[in-house]
C-alpha positions in Angstrom: 76.0 81.1 92.5 75.4 79.7 96.1 76.6 77.0 98.2 74.2 75.4 100.7 74.9 73.2 103.6 73.1 72.2 106.9 74.2 73.2 110.4 72.5 70.6 112.6 76.0 69.9 113.3 78.4 72.7 114.1 81.2 73.3 111.9 84.6 72.1 113.1 87.5 74.6 113.0 90.7 72.9 112.5 93.1 75.9 112.0 92.8 79.8 111.9 94.9 82.9 111.6 96.0 86.3 110.2 98.7 86.5 107.5 100.2 89.7 105.9 101.7 89.2 102.2 103.8 91.4 100.4 103.1 93.1 97.0 103.5 90.6 94.3 102.9 87.5 96.5 101.4 84.6 94.7 100.3 81.1 95.7 99.0 77.9 93.8 97.1 75.2 95.8 95.5 71.9 94.2 92.6 70.2 95.7 92.7 71.9 99.2 91.8 69.2 101.9 89.2 71.3 104.2 86.9 74.2 103.3 88.7 77.8 103.7 86.9 81.1 104.5 88.9 84.0 103.4 88.3 87.5 105.0 90.3 90.2 103.5 91.2 92.9 106.0 92.8 95.3 103.7 94.8 95.4 100.5 94.1 93.4 97.3 93.6 89.6 96.5 92.9 88.1 93.1 91.8 84.3 93.1 91.2 81.9 90.1 89.2 79.4 91.7 88.1 76.4 89.8 88.6 78.5 86.4 86.4 81.6 87.8 88.2 85.0 88.7 87.4 86.7 91.8 88.9 90.2 92.8 88.8 90.8 96.6 89.3 94.1 98.4 88.9 95.4 102.1 86.1 93.6 103.9 85.6 91.2 100.9 85.3 87.5 101.6 85.5 84.5 99.6 84.8 80.6 100.3 87.2 77.9 99.1 85.4 74.6 99.3 87.1 71.4 100.0 88.6 69.9 96.9 88.9 73.3 95.1 92.1 74.4 93.2 93.1 78.1 93.4 95.7 80.4 92.2 96.1 83.6 94.4 98.2 86.8 93.5 98.1 90.2 95.3 99.4 93.2 93.3 99.7 95.8 96.5 100.1 93.5 99.2 97.3 92.4 101.7 96.4 91.4 105.2 93.6 88.6 105.6 92.1 86.3 108.1 91.8 82.5 107.0 89.7 79.8 108.7 90.1 76.1 107.9 86.9 74.1 108.8 85.0 70.8 108.4 81.3 70.2 108.1 79.3 67.1 108.7 77.6 67.6 105.3 79.5 69.1 102.3 78.7 72.2 100.5 76.3 71.7 97.4 75.0 73.9 94.8 71.2 74.3 95.2 69.1 73.1 92.2 66.4 75.8 92.9 66.9 79.6 92.8 67.4 81.2 96.1 64.5 82.8 97.7 64.3 84.8 101.1 62.1 83.1 103.6 60.0 84.7 106.3 59.6 83.0 109.7 56.0 81.4 109.8 53.9 83.1 112.4 52.3 81.2 115.1 48.7 81.7 116.1 49.0 80.3 119.7 52.5 81.5 120.4 53.2 84.7 118.7 56.8 84.6 120.1 57.5 81.1 119.0 60.5 80.6 116.7 60.4 78.2 113.7 61.8 74.6 114.2 62.7 72.0 111.6 65.4 71.3 109.0 65.0 74.6 107.1 66.2 76.6 110.1 69.7 75.1 110.0 70.1 75.4 106.3 72.5 78.3 105.3 73.2 79.6 101.7 76.4 81.1 101.1 77.5 82.9 97.9 81.0 82.1 96.6 82.0 85.7 97.5 80.9 88.7 98.9 81.2 91.7 101.0 80.5 92.1 104.7 78.3 95.1 104.1 78.0 96.5 107.5 78.8 93.4 109.4 82.6 94.3 109.8 82.7 95.1 113.3 80.7 92.0 114.3 82.7 89.7 112.2 86.2 91.0 113.4 85.1 91.0 117.0 84.1 87.4 116.7 87.3 86.6 115.0 89.2 88.4 118.0 87.3 86.3 120.5 88.5 83.3 118.6 92.0 84.4 118.9 91.5 84.6 122.7 90.0 81.2 123.0 92.4 79.4 121.0 95.6 80.8 122.9 94.3 79.3 126.1 92.8 76.2 124.5 90.8 73.7 126.4 87.4 71.6 125.3 85.0 74.3 126.3 87.0 77.0 124.5 87.3 75.0 121.4 83.5 74.7 121.6 83.2 78.4 121.8 85.4 78.8 118.7 83.1 76.6 116.6 80.1 78.4 118.0 81.7 81.8 117.3 82.6 80.6 113.6 78.8 79.2 113.1 77.6 82.5 113.9 80.0 84.2 111.3 78.7 81.8 108.7 75.0 82.5 109.6 76.1 86.3 109.3 77.3 85.7 105.9 73.9 83.7 105.1 72.7 85.1 101.6 69.2 85.4 102.9 70.2 88.3 105.2 70.8 86.5 108.6 72.6 89.0 110.8 73.7 86.9 113.7 73.1 87.8 117.4 73.5 91.1 118.9 77.1 92.0 119.8 77.5 91.0 123.5 80.0 93.7 124.1 79.3 97.4 124.8 79.7 99.4 121.5 82.8 101.5 122.8 84.4 98.0 123.8 83.8 96.7 120.3 85.4 99.6 118.8 88.3 99.4 121.1 88.8 95.6 120.1 88.6 96.5 116.4 91.3 99.1 117.0 93.5 96.7 118.7 93.1 93.8 116.1 94.1 96.3 113.2 96.7 98.1 114.9 98.4 95.8 117.5 101.7 95.6 115.3 102.0 99.3 115.8 103.0 99.8 119.3 99.5 100.4 120.5 99.2 100.9 124.4 96.6 101.3 127.3 97.4 104.9 126.9 97.2 105.3 123.3 93.9 103.8 123.3 92.5 106.0 126.0 93.7 109.0 124.1 92.2 107.8 120.8 88.8 107.0 122.3 88.9 109.6 125.0 88.5 107.4 127.9 90.0 107.1 131.5 92.4 104.2 132.2 90.4 103.0 135.1 87.0 102.7 132.8 88.8 101.0 130.1 90.4 98.3 132.4 87.1 98.1 134.0 85.8 97.1 130.7 88.3 94.6 129.8 88.0 92.8 133.3 84.1 92.7 133.3 83.8 91.6 129.6 87.0 89.6 128.9 88.3 88.7 132.3 91.6 89.9 131.3 93.8 93.2 131.0 94.5 95.7 128.0 98.0 94.7 128.3 97.5 91.1 128.6 94.9 91.2 125.6 97.4 93.0 123.3 100.2 90.6 124.2 98.1 87.4 123.4 96.9 89.0 120.2 100.4 89.8 119.2 101.8 86.3 120.2 99.0 84.8 118.0 100.4 86.7 115.2 104.0 85.7 116.0 102.9 81.9 115.5 101.6 82.7 112.1 104.8 84.6 111.2 107.1 81.8 112.5 105.2 79.3 110.5 106.5 80.9 107.3 110.0 80.1 106.3 112.4 83.0 105.8 111.5 85.0 108.8 114.2 85.5 111.6 113.0 86.0 115.1 114.3 89.5 115.1 112.2 90.1 111.8 109.0 88.8 113.8 109.8 90.9 116.8 110.1 93.9 114.7 107.2 93.2 112.7 105.1 92.9 116.0 106.5 96.3 117.3 109.1 94.9 119.8 112.1 96.8 119.5 113.9 94.3 121.8 114.2 91.0 120.5 115.2 89.4 124.0 112.2 90.8 125.5 109.9 89.3 122.8 111.6 85.8 123.2 110.7 86.1 127.0 107.2 86.9 126.3 106.8 84.1 123.7 108.4 81.7 126.1 106.3 82.6 129.0 103.2 82.1 126.7 104.0 78.8 124.9 106.6 77.0 127.1 109.2 77.3 124.2 111.5 79.9 122.5 110.3 81.5 119.1 113.5 79.4 117.5 112.2 76.4 118.8 108.6 76.8 117.8 109.7 77.8 114.3 111.9 74.5 114.1 109.0 72.4 115.3 106.6 74.0 112.8 108.9 73.5 109.9 109.4 69.7 111.0 105.7 69.3 111.1 105.3 71.0 107.7 107.9 68.8 106.1 106.5 65.6 107.5 102.9 66.7 106.2 104.3 67.1 102.7 106.1 64.0 102.6 102.9 62.0 103.8 101.1 60.5 100.8 97.5 61.8 100.3 94.8 59.4 99.7 
């Protein structure tokens, strides 16, 4: 089974992040207000979506269309990325069987690309596996993390563009997205940072793992990301801190420890420098917003 929609208008990303859940975690949601794309990094997840069961493991993904109801459980724990997004046209189930299409050739212009409605239409299975596209997908999500922490209208546009590329990669007709804009070695380093940023990863440890000189790695980050390795890691950790502080039950010292900071005061100083408020103030604000949202009647 497939969903289809048209991407004449870019998808609008409203929320995204990464979450780690402990073994035995369970969640039930009824009639979700926006589309959600789940990308499982590691562990296991079992969804019951609209009466049908889906089991996910590392590098699997699941699409939750707006209005869906689901029950989520994880037996051994899991780490996953989620993206809430809106579409100008809702997902629909195609009436005709999916057929892979070949781009038409142009006799006059052999390098011309097809133009028309069909080039904007995408077909997404309910669920799937990244199948060799893992590095590209995780790199795009990492780039979204960087853009949203220094958010501005142009950066928000980039996030929507990156997410549209992710959807095109997942297209059931075999779309592969654009070639990675980063050198292969930098993509591998970014993937490693994204996966292990909670484990005390540093410039020195990265250079040792990938057998690179510090000068060369710093030059790659400056050229392609316009930042330093340390700042990149800090910003990524702070983005995870935001997600953890939104969840009830986590103390600031717990969050600092989960992110690899042995000194809670140092973590609080970095957080305030990044966001202009302390972790405690942010957690209080997030809880107040969540409570107000729950109390608002839905139409």
